[in-house]
N, CA, C and O atoms as CSV, one atom per row, in Angstrom:
chain,resi,resn,atom,element,x,y,z
A,1,MET,N,N,34.065,-46.238,-5.141
A,1,MET,CA,C,32.907,-47.016,-4.719
A,1,MET,C,C,33.374,-48.121,-3.782
A,1,MET,O,O,34.434,-48.714,-3.984
A,2,ALA,N,N,32.609,-48.380,-2.802
A,2,ALA,CA,C,32.878,-49.493,-1.907
A,2,ALA,C,C,32.034,-50.669,-2.374
A,2,ALA,O,O,31.546,-50.694,-3.504
A,3,TYR,N,N,31.879,-51.606,-1.518
A,3,TYR,CA,C,31.065,-52.749,-1.888
A,3,TYR,C,C,30.221,-53.174,-0.705
A,3,TYR,O,O,30.559,-52.938,0.456
A,4,SER,N,N,29.118,-53.805,-1.041
A,4,SER,CA,C,28.249,-54.374,-0.027
A,4,SER,C,C,28.084,-55.849,-0.353
A,4,SER,O,O,27.797,-56.205,-1.496
A,5,VAL,N,N,28.259,-56.696,0.629
A,5,VAL,CA,C,28.110,-58.128,0.384
A,5,VAL,C,C,26.650,-58.510,0.188
A,5,VAL,O,O,26.335,-59.678,-0.043
A,6,ASN,N,N,25.752,-57.521,0.281
A,6,ASN,CA,C,24.328,-57.793,0.072
A,6,ASN,C,C,23.939,-57.792,-1.393
A,6,ASN,O,O,22.798,-58.120,-1.719
A,7,ASN,N,N,24.857,-57.433,-2.295
A,7,ASN,CA,C,24.560,-57.541,-3.721
A,7,ASN,C,C,25.561,-58.499,-4.350
A,7,ASN,O,O,26.655,-58.676,-3.813
A,8,PRO,N,N,25.216,-59.123,-5.478
A,8,PRO,CA,C,26.101,-60.139,-6.072
A,8,PRO,C,C,27.500,-59.623,-6.398
A,8,PRO,O,O,28.480,-60.330,-6.163
A,9,ALA,N,N,27.615,-58.409,-6.932
A,9,ALA,CA,C,28.930,-57.862,-7.269
A,9,ALA,C,C,29.765,-57.661,-6.006
A,9,ALA,O,O,30.961,-57.955,-5.998
A,10,GLY,N,N,29.146,-57.169,-4.953
A,10,GLY,CA,C,29.852,-56.979,-3.691
A,10,GLY,C,C,30.324,-58.289,-3.095
A,10,GLY,O,O,31.410,-58.367,-2.520
A,11,LYS,N,N,29.513,-59.307,-3.234
A,11,LYS,CA,C,29.907,-60.633,-2.743
A,11,LYS,C,C,31.109,-61.158,-3.512
A,11,LYS,O,O,32.011,-61.756,-2.926
A,12,ILE,N,N,31.126,-60.936,-4.833
A,12,ILE,CA,C,32.270,-61.377,-5.643
A,12,ILE,C,C,33.533,-60.643,-5.192
A,12,ILE,O,O,34.583,-61.264,-5.025
A,13,VAL,N,N,33.440,-59.329,-4.993
A,13,VAL,CA,C,34.594,-58.563,-4.530
A,13,VAL,C,C,35.102,-59.140,-3.213
A,13,VAL,O,O,36.302,-59.375,-3.069
A,14,GLN,N,N,34.217,-59.370,-2.257
A,14,GLN,CA,C,34.617,-59.921,-0.960
A,14,GLN,C,C,35.243,-61.307,-1.113
A,14,GLN,O,O,36.249,-61.611,-0.472
A,15,ASP,N,N,34.650,-62.140,-1.958
A,15,ASP,CA,C,35.179,-63.496,-2.151
A,15,ASP,C,C,36.575,-63.472,-2.766
A,15,ASP,O,O,37.441,-64.249,-2.363
A,16,VAL,N,N,36.801,-62.591,-3.735
A,16,VAL,CA,C,38.132,-62.501,-4.355
A,16,VAL,C,C,39.144,-61.953,-3.343
A,16,VAL,O,O,40.283,-62.420,-3.298
A,17,ILE,N,N,38.745,-60.976,-2.538
A,17,ILE,CA,C,39.636,-60.462,-1.490
A,17,ILE,C,C,40.020,-61.587,-0.532
A,17,ILE,O,O,41.173,-61.681,-0.111
A,18,THR,N,N,39.060,-62.437,-0.190
A,18,THR,CA,C,39.335,-63.575,0.690
A,18,THR,C,C,40.320,-64.542,0.048
A,18,THR,O,O,41.223,-65.049,0.714
A,19,ASP,N,N,40.142,-64.801,-1.264
A,19,ASP,CA,C,41.000,-65.759,-1.969
A,19,ASP,C,C,42.369,-65.191,-2.333
A,19,ASP,O,O,43.344,-65.935,-2.432
A,20,LEU,N,N,42.443,-63.874,-2.534
A,20,LEU,CA,C,43.704,-63.201,-2.884
A,20,LEU,C,C,43.880,-61.977,-1.977
A,20,LEU,O,O,43.734,-60.847,-2.441
A,21,PRO,N,N,44.189,-62.183,-0.706
A,21,PRO,CA,C,44.228,-61.067,0.236
A,21,PRO,C,C,45.263,-59.994,-0.114
A,21,PRO,O,O,45.124,-58.853,0.328
A,22,GLY,N,N,46.283,-60.323,-0.885
A,22,GLY,CA,C,47.313,-59.357,-1.234
A,22,GLY,C,C,47.027,-58.560,-2.490
A,22,GLY,O,O,47.915,-57.877,-3.000
A,23,LEU,N,N,45.804,-58.633,-3.000
A,23,LEU,CA,C,45.503,-57.905,-4.230
A,23,LEU,C,C,45.679,-56.406,-4.043
A,23,LEU,O,O,45.610,-55.890,-2.928
A,24,VAL,N,N,45.908,-55.718,-5.158
A,24,VAL,CA,C,46.047,-54.261,-5.103
A,24,VAL,C,C,44.676,-53.612,-5.239
A,24,VAL,O,O,44.338,-52.699,-4.485
A,25,ALA,N,N,43.882,-54.087,-6.208
A,25,ALA,CA,C,42.552,-53.515,-6.439
A,25,ALA,C,C,41.688,-54.502,-7.203
A,25,ALA,O,O,42.188,-55.413,-7.864
A,26,ILE,N,N,40.378,-54.301,-7.097
A,26,ILE,CA,C,39.420,-55.135,-7.811
A,26,ILE,C,C,38.167,-54.302,-8.093
A,26,ILE,O,O,37.798,-53.421,-7.317
A,27,ALA,N,N,37.526,-54.606,-9.222
A,27,ALA,CA,C,36.228,-54.004,-9.536
A,27,ALA,C,C,35.418,-55.009,-10.338
A,27,ALA,O,O,35.965,-55.763,-11.143
A,28,VAL,N,N,34.124,-55.014,-10.115
A,28,VAL,CA,C,33.186,-55.748,-10.951
A,28,VAL,C,C,32.512,-54.681,-11.809
A,28,VAL,O,O,31.961,-53.707,-11.295
A,29,VAL,N,N,32.567,-54.882,-13.135
A,29,VAL,CA,C,32.221,-53.798,-14.050
A,29,VAL,C,C,31.147,-54.229,-15.043
A,29,VAL,O,O,31.175,-55.345,-15.563
A,30,ASP,N,N,30.201,-53.330,-15.297
A,30,ASP,CA,C,29.187,-53.511,-16.337
A,30,ASP,C,C,29.756,-52.959,-17.643
A,30,ASP,O,O,30.116,-51.783,-17.710
A,31,ILE,N,N,29.841,-53.792,-18.679
A,31,ILE,CA,C,30.464,-53.370,-19.928
A,31,ILE,C,C,29.634,-52.318,-20.653
A,31,ILE,O,O,30.201,-51.415,-21.268
A,32,ASN,N,N,28.311,-52.408,-20.599
A,32,ASN,CA,C,27.484,-51.433,-21.320
A,32,ASN,C,C,27.688,-50.016,-20.812
A,32,ASN,O,O,27.775,-49.082,-21.610
A,33,SER,N,N,27.765,-49.839,-19.498
A,33,SER,CA,C,27.895,-48.497,-18.924
A,33,SER,C,C,29.332,-48.117,-18.591
A,33,SER,O,O,29.661,-46.933,-18.519
A,34,GLY,N,N,30.189,-49.118,-18.387
A,34,GLY,CA,C,31.555,-48.844,-17.951
A,34,GLY,C,C,31.660,-48.521,-16.474
A,34,GLY,O,O,32.714,-48.103,-15.995
A,35,MET,N,N,30.580,-48.711,-15.761
A,35,MET,CA,C,30.538,-48.373,-14.341
A,35,MET,C,C,30.854,-49.587,-13.465
A,35,MET,O,O,30.517,-50.724,-13.794
A,36,SER,N,N,31.508,-49.306,-12.347
A,36,SER,CA,C,31.753,-50.346,-11.353
A,36,SER,C,C,30.456,-50.668,-10.634
A,36,SER,O,O,29.711,-49.769,-10.244
A,37,LEU,N,N,30.195,-51.941,-10.464
A,37,LEU,CA,C,29.066,-52.381,-9.662
A,37,LEU,C,C,29.494,-52.552,-8.209
A,37,LEU,O,O,28.686,-52.456,-7.285
A,38,ALA,N,N,30.788,-52.808,-8.033
A,38,ALA,CA,C,31.403,-52.913,-6.707
A,38,ALA,C,C,32.911,-52.848,-6.928
A,38,ALA,O,O,33.416,-53.291,-7.959
A,39,SER,N,N,33.625,-52.291,-5.950
A,39,SER,CA,C,35.075,-52.196,-6.107
A,39,SER,C,C,35.745,-52.075,-4.748
A,39,SER,O,O,35.104,-51.808,-3.732
A,40,HIS,N,N,37.061,-52.281,-4.766
A,40,HIS,CA,C,37.869,-52.158,-3.555
A,40,HIS,C,C,39.313,-51.929,-3.986
A,40,HIS,O,O,39.765,-52.475,-4.993
A,41,SER,N,N,40.027,-51.121,-3.217
A,41,SER,CA,C,41.451,-50.909,-3.481
A,41,SER,C,C,42.218,-50.921,-2.169
A,41,SER,O,O,41.779,-50.353,-1.169
A,42,ASN,N,N,43.370,-51.576,-2.192
A,42,ASN,CA,C,44.286,-51.547,-1.051
A,42,ASN,C,C,45.361,-50.493,-1.260
A,42,ASN,O,O,46.271,-50.362,-0.441
A,43,SER,N,N,45.263,-49.735,-2.360
A,43,SER,CA,C,46.247,-48.716,-2.689
A,43,SER,C,C,45.546,-47.384,-2.923
A,43,SER,O,O,44.669,-47.290,-3.782
A,44,PRO,N,N,45.921,-46.354,-2.171
A,44,PRO,CA,C,45.296,-45.046,-2.398
A,44,PRO,C,C,45.629,-44.477,-3.777
A,44,PRO,O,O,44.934,-43.586,-4.265
A,45,ALA,N,N,46.678,-44.983,-4.398
A,45,ALA,CA,C,47.096,-44.480,-5.707
A,45,ALA,C,C,46.288,-45.079,-6.863
A,45,ALA,O,O,46.354,-44.574,-7.983
A,46,LEU,N,N,45.535,-46.134,-6.608
A,46,LEU,CA,C,44.810,-46.795,-7.689
A,46,LEU,C,C,43.316,-46.765,-7.413
A,46,LEU,O,O,42.836,-47.379,-6.460
A,47,ASN,N,N,42.592,-46.047,-8.254
A,47,ASN,CA,C,41.139,-45.953,-8.133
A,47,ASN,C,C,40.510,-46.956,-9.104
A,47,ASN,O,O,40.532,-46.727,-10.314
A,48,PRO,N,N,39.956,-48.052,-8.606
A,48,PRO,CA,C,39.407,-49.069,-9.506
A,48,PRO,C,C,38.180,-48.598,-10.282
A,48,PRO,O,O,37.886,-49.141,-11.346
A,49,ASP,N,N,37.463,-47.605,-9.775
A,49,ASP,CA,C,36.291,-47.101,-10.494
A,49,ASP,C,C,36.717,-46.335,-11.746
A,49,ASP,O,O,36.083,-46.457,-12.794
A,50,THR,N,N,37.775,-45.556,-11.642
A,50,THR,CA,C,38.319,-44.868,-12.813
A,50,THR,C,C,38.875,-45.884,-13.801
A,50,THR,O,O,38.633,-45.789,-15.004
A,51,ALA,N,N,39.619,-46.856,-13.286
A,51,ALA,CA,C,40.189,-47.887,-14.152
A,51,ALA,C,C,39.097,-48.683,-14.862
A,51,ALA,O,O,39.289,-49.125,-15.995
A,52,ALA,N,N,37.961,-48.867,-14.209
A,52,ALA,CA,C,36.852,-49.626,-14.803
A,52,ALA,C,C,36.403,-49.010,-16.117
A,52,ALA,O,O,36.185,-49.717,-17.101
A,53,ALA,N,N,36.267,-47.693,-16.130
A,53,ALA,CA,C,35.820,-47.016,-17.353
A,53,ALA,C,C,36.823,-47.202,-18.485
A,53,ALA,O,O,36.432,-47.495,-19.615
A,54,TYR,N,N,38.091,-47.036,-18.197
A,54,TYR,CA,C,39.115,-47.201,-19.230
A,54,TYR,C,C,39.233,-48.649,-19.696
A,54,TYR,O,O,39.417,-48.909,-20.885
A,55,ASN,N,N,39.128,-49.583,-18.766
A,55,ASN,CA,C,39.234,-50.989,-19.150
A,55,ASN,C,C,38.011,-51.464,-19.917
A,55,ASN,O,O,38.099,-52.415,-20.694
A,56,THR,N,N,36.877,-50.819,-19.710
A,56,THR,CA,C,35.703,-51.112,-20.535
A,56,THR,C,C,36.017,-50.794,-21.992
A,56,THR,O,O,35.622,-51.535,-22.892
A,57,GLU,N,N,36.721,-49.698,-22.221
A,57,GLU,CA,C,37.106,-49.337,-23.587
A,57,GLU,C,C,38.083,-50.352,-24.179
A,57,GLU,O,O,38.018,-50.648,-25.372
A,58,VAL,N,N,38.988,-50.885,-23.356
A,58,VAL,CA,C,39.905,-51.931,-23.819
A,58,VAL,C,C,39.106,-53.134,-24.314
A,58,VAL,O,O,39.376,-53.668,-25.389
A,59,VAL,N,N,38.129,-53.549,-23.528
A,59,VAL,CA,C,37.301,-54.702,-23.888
A,59,VAL,C,C,36.512,-54.414,-25.165
A,59,VAL,O,O,36.470,-55.248,-26.069
A,60,LYS,N,N,35.893,-53.248,-25.244
A,60,LYS,CA,C,35.090,-52.909,-26.424
A,60,LYS,C,C,35.947,-52.840,-27.685
A,60,LYS,O,O,35.519,-53.289,-28.748
A,61,GLN,N,N,37.149,-52.283,-27.579
A,61,GLN,CA,C,38.024,-52.203,-28.752
A,61,GLN,C,C,38.478,-53.589,-29.199
A,61,GLN,O,O,38.583,-53.848,-30.398
A,62,LYS,N,N,38.744,-54.472,-28.259
A,62,LYS,CA,C,39.129,-55.841,-28.616
A,62,LYS,C,C,37.959,-56.561,-29.285
A,62,LYS,O,O,38.157,-57.316,-30.237
A,63,GLN,N,N,36.751,-56.332,-28.793
A,63,GLN,CA,C,35.569,-56.926,-29.422
A,63,GLN,C,C,35.403,-56.412,-30.850
A,63,GLN,O,O,35.054,-57.178,-31.747
A,64,LYS,N,N,35.653,-55.109,-31.067
A,64,LYS,CA,C,35.577,-54.545,-32.419
A,64,LYS,C,C,36.639,-55.148,-33.324
A,64,LYS,O,O,36.365,-55.461,-34.483
A,65,ALA,N,N,37.850,-55.313,-32.804
A,65,ALA,CA,C,38.930,-55.916,-33.579
A,65,ALA,C,C,38.585,-57.352,-33.967
A,65,ALA,O,O,38.847,-57.778,-35.092
A,66,MET,N,N,38.003,-58.085,-33.041
A,66,MET,CA,C,37.609,-59.465,-33.335
A,66,MET,C,C,36.544,-59.507,-34.421
A,66,MET,O,O,36.579,-60.374,-35.294
A,67,ALA,N,N,35.603,-58.579,-34.373
A,67,ALA,CA,C,34.555,-58.502,-35.402
A,67,ALA,C,C,35.170,-58.151,-36.755
A,67,ALA,O,O,34.801,-58.736,-37.773
A,68,ALA,N,N,36.104,-57.201,-36.773
A,68,ALA,CA,C,36.756,-56.799,-38.019
A,68,ALA,C,C,37.558,-57.949,-38.617
A,68,ALA,O,O,37.671,-58.065,-39.838
A,69,LEU,N,N,38.109,-58.789,-37.766
A,69,LEU,CA,C,38.882,-59.949,-38.226
A,69,LEU,C,C,37.993,-61.163,-38.510
A,69,LEU,O,O,38.478,-62.224,-38.904
A,70,LYS,N,N,36.686,-60.986,-38.305
A,70,LYS,CA,C,35.717,-62.049,-38.534
A,70,LYS,C,C,36.061,-63.325,-37.753
A,70,LYS,O,O,36.046,-64.433,-38.289
A,71,LEU,N,N,36.366,-63.125,-36.485
A,71,LEU,CA,C,36.694,-64.254,-35.604
A,71,LEU,C,C,35.422,-64.814,-34.986
A,71,LEU,O,O,35.263,-64.831,-33.765
A,72,SER,N,N,34.529,-65.267,-35.838
A,72,SER,CA,C,33.261,-65.820,-35.355
A,72,SER,C,C,33.519,-67.094,-34.564
A,72,SER,O,O,34.433,-67.862,-34.867
A,73,GLY,N,N,32.704,-67.296,-33.557
A,73,GLY,CA,C,32.867,-68.474,-32.708
A,73,GLY,C,C,33.896,-68.279,-31.606
A,73,GLY,O,O,34.083,-69.160,-30.768
A,74,GLU,N,N,34.558,-67.143,-31.601
A,74,GLU,CA,C,35.544,-66.839,-30.559
A,74,GLU,C,C,34.939,-65.854,-29.564
A,74,GLU,O,O,34.090,-65.037,-29.923
A,75,SER,N,N,35.377,-65.937,-28.331
A,75,SER,CA,C,34.970,-64.962,-27.321
A,75,SER,C,C,36.171,-64.678,-26.430
A,75,SER,O,O,37.041,-65.531,-26.255
A,76,ILE,N,N,36.210,-63.491,-25.878
A,76,ILE,CA,C,37.307,-63.114,-24.985
A,76,ILE,C,C,37.132,-63.862,-23.670
A,76,ILE,O,O,36.078,-63.792,-23.038
A,77,GLN,N,N,38.163,-64.570,-23.270
A,77,GLN,CA,C,38.161,-65.237,-21.978
A,77,GLN,C,C,38.711,-64.298,-20.907
A,77,GLN,O,O,38.072,-64.045,-19.886
A,78,ASP,N,N,39.904,-63.792,-21.170
A,78,ASP,CA,C,40.494,-62.803,-20.277
A,78,ASP,C,C,41.504,-61.975,-21.037
A,78,ASP,O,O,41.932,-62.345,-22.130
A,79,ILE,N,N,41.880,-60.860,-20.457
A,79,ILE,CA,C,42.889,-59.973,-21.019
A,79,ILE,C,C,43.907,-59.733,-19.916
A,79,ILE,O,O,43.549,-59.401,-18.786
A,80,LEU,N,N,45.176,-59.903,-20.254
A,80,LEU,CA,C,46.260,-59.702,-19.295
A,80,LEU,C,C,47.109,-58.530,-19.758
A,80,LEU,O,O,47.554,-58.487,-20.905
A,81,ILE,N,N,47.329,-57.583,-18.860
A,81,ILE,CA,C,48.221,-56.465,-19.124
A,81,ILE,C,C,49.318,-56.540,-18.070
A,81,ILE,O,O,49.061,-56.398,-16.874
A,82,SER,N,N,50.544,-56.764,-18.531
A,82,SER,CA,C,51.688,-56.892,-17.622
A,82,SER,C,C,52.424,-55.568,-17.545
A,82,SER,O,O,52.910,-55.060,-18.556
A,83,LEU,N,N,52.505,-55.014,-16.358
A,83,LEU,CA,C,53.277,-53.796,-16.120
A,83,LEU,C,C,54.581,-54.180,-15.415
A,83,LEU,O,O,54.808,-55.356,-15.128
A,84,SER,N,N,55.412,-53.221,-15.144
A,84,SER,CA,C,56.704,-53.499,-14.504
A,84,SER,C,C,56.545,-54.244,-13.183
A,84,SER,O,O,57.273,-55.198,-12.909
A,85,ASN,N,N,55.584,-53.800,-12.362
A,85,ASN,CA,C,55.422,-54.389,-11.033
A,85,ASN,C,C,54.031,-54.929,-10.758
A,85,ASN,O,O,53.769,-55.456,-9.677
A,86,GLN,N,N,53.138,-54.800,-11.729
A,86,GLN,CA,C,51.756,-55.223,-11.515
A,86,GLN,C,C,51.251,-56.048,-12.688
A,86,GLN,O,O,51.730,-55.930,-13.816
A,87,LEU,N,N,50.270,-56.884,-12.382
A,87,LEU,CA,C,49.505,-57.602,-13.398
A,87,LEU,C,C,48.081,-57.083,-13.318
A,87,LEU,O,O,47.487,-57.045,-12.241
A,88,HIS,N,N,47.532,-56.683,-14.465
A,88,HIS,CA,C,46.145,-56.242,-14.551
A,88,HIS,C,C,45.406,-57.291,-15.356
A,88,HIS,O,O,45.739,-57.538,-16.515
A,89,LEU,N,N,44.408,-57.907,-14.753
A,89,LEU,CA,C,43.637,-58.957,-15.418
A,89,LEU,C,C,42.189,-58.518,-15.564
A,89,LEU,O,O,41.596,-57.943,-14.652
A,90,ILE,N,N,41.641,-58.804,-16.727
A,90,ILE,CA,C,40.238,-58.538,-17.007
A,90,ILE,C,C,39.628,-59.880,-17.372
A,90,ILE,O,O,40.033,-60.504,-18.353
A,91,LYS,N,N,38.663,-60.323,-16.591
A,91,LYS,CA,C,38.008,-61.612,-16.818
A,91,LYS,C,C,36.536,-61.366,-17.099
A,91,LYS,O,O,35.805,-60.888,-16.231
A,92,LEU,N,N,36.098,-61.694,-18.318
A,92,LEU,CA,C,34.710,-61.503,-18.704
A,92,LEU,C,C,33.847,-62.660,-18.235
A,92,LEU,O,O,34.313,-63.791,-18.093
A,93,ASN,N,N,32.565,-62.350,-17.994
A,93,ASN,CA,C,31.630,-63.430,-17.697
A,93,ASN,C,C,31.265,-64.121,-19.018
A,93,ASN,O,O,31.612,-63.645,-20.099
A,94,GLU,N,N,30.578,-65.218,-18.909
A,94,GLU,CA,C,30.275,-66.044,-20.085
A,94,GLU,C,C,29.471,-65.291,-21.134
A,94,GLU,O,O,29.685,-65.488,-22.331
A,95,SER,N,N,28.562,-64.441,-20.712
A,95,SER,CA,C,27.719,-63.715,-21.664
A,95,SER,C,C,28.407,-62.474,-22.230
A,95,SER,O,O,27.902,-61.870,-23.177
A,96,GLY,N,N,29.556,-62.082,-21.661
A,96,GLY,CA,C,30.292,-60.930,-22.155
A,96,GLY,C,C,29.679,-59.595,-21.787
A,96,GLY,O,O,29.939,-58.596,-22.457
A,97,THR,N,N,28.874,-59.555,-20.743
A,97,THR,CA,C,28.215,-58.307,-20.343
A,97,THR,C,C,28.869,-57.636,-19.139
A,97,THR,O,O,28.641,-56.453,-18.886
A,98,LYS,N,N,29.676,-58.381,-18.402
A,98,LYS,CA,C,30.348,-57.862,-17.215
A,98,LYS,C,C,31.749,-58.451,-17.151
A,98,LYS,O,O,32.045,-59.469,-17.777
A,99,PHE,N,N,32.607,-57.784,-16.375
A,99,PHE,CA,C,33.931,-58.355,-16.152
A,99,PHE,C,C,34.433,-58.015,-14.763
A,99,PHE,O,O,33.979,-57.070,-14.119
A,100,ILE,N,N,35.387,-58.825,-14.328
A,100,ILE,CA,C,36.099,-58.552,-13.084
A,100,ILE,C,C,37.457,-58.000,-13.491
A,100,ILE,O,O,38.166,-58.588,-14.307
A,101,TYR,N,N,37.802,-56.862,-12.909
A,101,TYR,CA,C,39.101,-56.234,-13.142
A,101,TYR,C,C,39.917,-56.433,-11.873
A,101,TYR,O,O,39.480,-56.067,-10.782
A,102,LEU,N,N,41.092,-57.008,-12.019
A,102,LEU,CA,C,41.926,-57.336,-10.867
A,102,LEU,C,C,43.331,-56.798,-11.078
A,102,LEU,O,O,43.901,-56.936,-12.160
A,103,VAL,N,N,43.885,-56.188,-10.046
A,103,VAL,CA,C,45.272,-55.729,-10.062
A,103,VAL,C,C,46.002,-56.418,-8.918
A,103,VAL,O,O,45.569,-56.373,-7.767
A,104,VAL,N,N,47.121,-57.059,-9.257
A,104,VAL,CA,C,47.948,-57.715,-8.246
A,104,VAL,C,C,49.401,-57.308,-8.457
A,104,VAL,O,O,49.783,-56.885,-9.549
A,105,ASN,N,N,50.197,-57.436,-7.422
A,105,ASN,CA,C,51.630,-57.205,-7.521
A,105,ASN,C,C,52.247,-58.423,-8.196
A,105,ASN,O,O,52.040,-59.551,-7.748
A,106,SER,N,N,52.998,-58.208,-9.264
A,106,SER,CA,C,53.541,-59.333,-10.035
A,106,SER,C,C,54.578,-60.138,-9.259
A,106,SER,O,O,54.832,-61.296,-9.590
A,107,ARG,N,N,55.167,-59.555,-8.253
A,107,ARG,CA,C,56.183,-60.277,-7.476
A,107,ARG,C,C,55.574,-61.125,-6.368
A,107,ARG,O,O,56.191,-62.077,-5.891
A,108,ASP,N,N,54.349,-60.766,-5.960
A,108,ASP,CA,C,53.727,-61.443,-4.827
A,108,ASP,C,C,52.650,-62.442,-5.206
A,108,ASP,O,O,52.236,-63.251,-4.376
A,109,THR,N,N,52.189,-62.398,-6.450
A,109,THR,CA,C,51.038,-63.202,-6.846
A,109,THR,C,C,51.383,-64.094,-8.024
A,109,THR,O,O,51.989,-63.651,-9.000
A,110,ASN,N,N,50.996,-65.335,-7.924
A,110,ASN,CA,C,51.170,-66.294,-9.004
A,110,ASN,C,C,50.060,-66.056,-10.034
A,110,ASN,O,O,48.880,-66.071,-9.686
A,111,LEU,N,N,50.433,-65.838,-11.294
A,111,LEU,CA,C,49.468,-65.539,-12.343
A,111,LEU,C,C,48.444,-66.662,-12.507
A,111,LEU,O,O,47.256,-66.387,-12.681
A,112,ALA,N,N,48.872,-67.892,-12.455
A,112,ALA,CA,C,47.950,-69.019,-12.623
A,112,ALA,C,C,46.902,-69.048,-11.509
A,112,ALA,O,O,45.730,-69.328,-11.761
A,113,ILE,N,N,47.321,-68.763,-10.304
A,113,ILE,CA,C,46.374,-68.740,-9.185
A,113,ILE,C,C,45.392,-67.585,-9.352
A,113,ILE,O,O,44.190,-67.761,-9.151
A,114,ALA,N,N,45.891,-66.411,-9.715
A,114,ALA,CA,C,45.010,-65.253,-9.922
A,114,ALA,C,C,43.982,-65.546,-11.013
A,114,ALA,O,O,42.804,-65.221,-10.857
A,115,ARG,N,N,44.414,-66.154,-12.111
A,115,ARG,CA,C,43.483,-66.497,-13.193
A,115,ARG,C,C,42.438,-67.505,-12.726
A,115,ARG,O,O,41.264,-67.388,-13.077
A,116,GLU,N,N,42.848,-68.473,-11.954
A,116,GLU,CA,C,41.910,-69.485,-11.467
A,116,GLU,C,C,40.882,-68.874,-10.523
A,116,GLU,O,O,39.699,-69.207,-10.593
A,117,VAL,N,N,41.323,-67.988,-9.645
A,117,VAL,CA,C,40.399,-67.298,-8.740
A,117,VAL,C,C,39.378,-66.493,-9.558
A,117,VAL,O,O,38.180,-66.540,-9.280
A,118,LEU,N,N,39.852,-65.769,-10.551
A,118,LEU,CA,C,38.934,-64.985,-11.395
A,118,LEU,C,C,37.966,-65.889,-12.153
A,118,LEU,O,O,36.775,-65.592,-12.240
A,119,ARG,N,N,38.473,-66.983,-12.698
A,119,ARG,CA,C,37.600,-67.897,-13.442
A,119,ARG,C,C,36.491,-68.418,-12.551
A,119,ARG,O,O,35.332,-68.471,-12.962
A,120,ALA,N,N,36.833,-68.797,-11.350
A,120,ALA,CA,C,35.830,-69.340,-10.419
A,120,ALA,C,C,34.773,-68.302,-10.077
A,120,ALA,O,O,33.594,-68.637,-9.968
A,121,HIS,N,N,35.172,-67.055,-9.908
A,121,HIS,CA,C,34.225,-66.026,-9.484
A,121,HIS,C,C,33.478,-65.379,-10.658
A,121,HIS,O,O,32.376,-64.863,-10.471
A,122,ALA,N,N,34.053,-65.398,-11.846
A,122,ALA,CA,C,33.360,-64.836,-13.020
A,122,ALA,C,C,32.105,-65.621,-13.318
A,122,ALA,O,O,31.144,-65.071,-13.857
A,123,ASP,N,N,32.094,-66.903,-12.977
A,123,ASP,CA,C,30.901,-67.729,-13.186
A,123,ASP,C,C,29.706,-67.185,-12.392
A,123,ASP,O,O,28.557,-67.406,-12.774
A,124,GLN,N,N,29.973,-66.476,-11.294
A,124,GLN,CA,C,28.895,-65.916,-10.473
A,124,GLN,C,C,28.249,-64.682,-11.124
A,124,GLN,O,O,27.191,-64.233,-10.682
A,125,LEU,N,N,28.873,-64.143,-12.157
A,125,LEU,CA,C,28.372,-62.940,-12.820
A,125,LEU,C,C,27.258,-63.233,-13.829
A,125,LEU,O,O,26.641,-62.298,-14.339
A,126,ASN,N,N,26.990,-64.482,-14.124
A,126,ASN,CA,C,25.994,-64.812,-15.149
A,126,ASN,C,C,24.572,-64.694,-14.653
A,126,ASN,O,O,23.632,-64.941,-15.408
C-alpha cells in the first residue's frame, strides 16, 4: 500500500518520513483489522503491509498478557524489537486502537530520536 497525504494516516507517514528520512519502513495500522491505513518502504525486501498484520498480533497478545496479569491502569506505550541490524518500533495511540510501525537501521538511527518522532506523530492518530 502506498499513502496519500490527503488522509490522516498518509499525512503521518509523510511527516515521519520527513523527520526520519533514513527509515527502512513505516505503516499506520488499525488494530481491530490488522490492516495498514497507509505505509511506505525504502526496502524492497520489507513489506510493511504484511508486517502490519503480524505486529497487530504482537500487540493483541501483549494486551492479553496484561489482562491475564491483571495490570489494570497500565497501557502499552510502545514495543521495541531489536534485531541484529534493525530496530522495529510499535507506538500505540492513546486510545489503543491504532499504531505506527517503524523500522530503522540500528546503526544509522538514534533510538531516542526515533521514539520521540513516533510519540509526536502518534498523538495525531486520536
